[in-house]
C-alpha positions, 0 to 999 in steps of 0.5 A: 461510466464513472461515478466520480464526484462532479466537483473534483480538483483537476489533479485529483480527477486526472489521477482518479481517472488514470489520466496522466496526459498533462503530467506526462507532457510536462516531464517529457518536455523537461527531458525525462523518459516517460512511459505508460506501460498500462492503463493507470501506470506511469514511469518517469525516469531520467533520460540518462544517469551514470551507471556508477550512481543510479537514482533510487527507484521508487514505486508508489501505488494508490487505489489498490482498494477503490474506496481508499481515496485519501492517498489518491488525493495526496499523491495527485497534488504531489505529482502535479506540483513535481510536474511543474518543477520536474528538475526537483524529482530525484528518483526514478518513479513509477506511479500505479493507480491500482483498481481503476474500475473500482475507483470509478465505481466508488467500490472497494473492488469489482469481483475480488480483493486486488491485494490478494492477487499477487501470488502464483496460485489464485485458485477460484480468483483466477478469472476475476477482473482483479486477477487480470489487473494484477497481471498488468501491474506485475508486468509493469513492476517487473519492467520498472525494477529490471534495470534499477539500482540497488535502492528500491522502494515500494510504498503501497498507500491505503486507508483503513476501513475501521477505527484503530488504536494506531490511526496510522500503521504499516505492514513490512515484510520480514525478508527485506534486508536489515539495512534497507528495512532500517531505512524504510522504518526510519522513513515510516517514522518520518511519515508519522506511522505509529506502528509497524507489523513485521510480516513473515509470509505473503498473503498475496499483497502488492508490496510483499510481491515487490519485496520478494521478487524485486528486492524492493523495500516494500510496505503496505501503509495504512494512512488514517480512515477511509473517506470520499474522494474529494472530501478527505481531511487531508490534515490526517495525511500531512506527515505522510505527504511531507515524507513522500515529497521529501523522498521524491525530491531527495530532501535532507532527512528531518529530525525529531521524529518518533520511532514506530512501535514494532509488532511481530505476527503471532499468527494469521487467521485463515478462513477455512470454510463457510462455518468460520465465526469470529468471537468478535465483530468485524467492527472491532478496532485494529490493535484491540488487545486480547489475553492468553486463552481467549477465543479468537475464532472457530471454524468447524473443529478448528479453534483459534485462541490467544497463545501469548500473554497478550495479542492484538487483532488487526484486520478482523474480517469474517466475510472474506472468501474461504482460503483468505486471511480473516484476521491477523494476531500480533505481539509487540516487540519494540 
């Protein structure tokens, strides 16, 4: 049973319901190799391409959190437009609609956060609906990148729960090689991203998984604020939508974009027990600045304090499960 709004434009409803039938039919008729390896996942590849110059492989994921609906609308319109002009698609594309059950229910997740499931050890999360969904996504991702060429992307598109000093920002794994990372940062600038956080270690996110295991230039992109499906202000996604459309169509790079500010991760604040308490509320804005010596949180005998002259807090959430990240502290480096 779906709780999706009744009056949704056809492309948005189709994507939110993981119905690729119309899009798949158009690309298939145009000679593309189209597969649907799992519910809510479609791959669209050129039927043949020279081995000497394989097409870039681009994975785009939306709805990993079911209540983050803006990117679903953006991608729905882009995909629909491309399906009516299929020859314009210049990459091999995998599109993944993440937490389908949560999208249908209008919730963030069913049992647990899907974007913490892309890890070997899941502990108590192993039996959740999201663990099973992550297994399907992992299998499809592995198959998509198995025979891909050297140019590999994964753009995992989200929207933020709380306000932010930077309305748009991205998380980029440090392990991405310099050349690919530079190209990714350039694209994020084109997409209007204000800040980038370099991430040294995985907390089980989908984009880190694809970077670590499939050599993709993967990133989690926060595109403005959370909103209701069909009622999002798409103007806030305009730059990101244009940059994604250009990437999929192989359009020439636009000039005059601003380079995002770069932050390094100072530390991840892990919730060790149910005694965990933050020194500020979960409504605190992303990138709120804190000074050296200030208390961040305490968890029994463990006290987290600011170590650098200035650190900024991102994703503060004391309500996560024990063992998961309750916040991220970052420092600006560029």
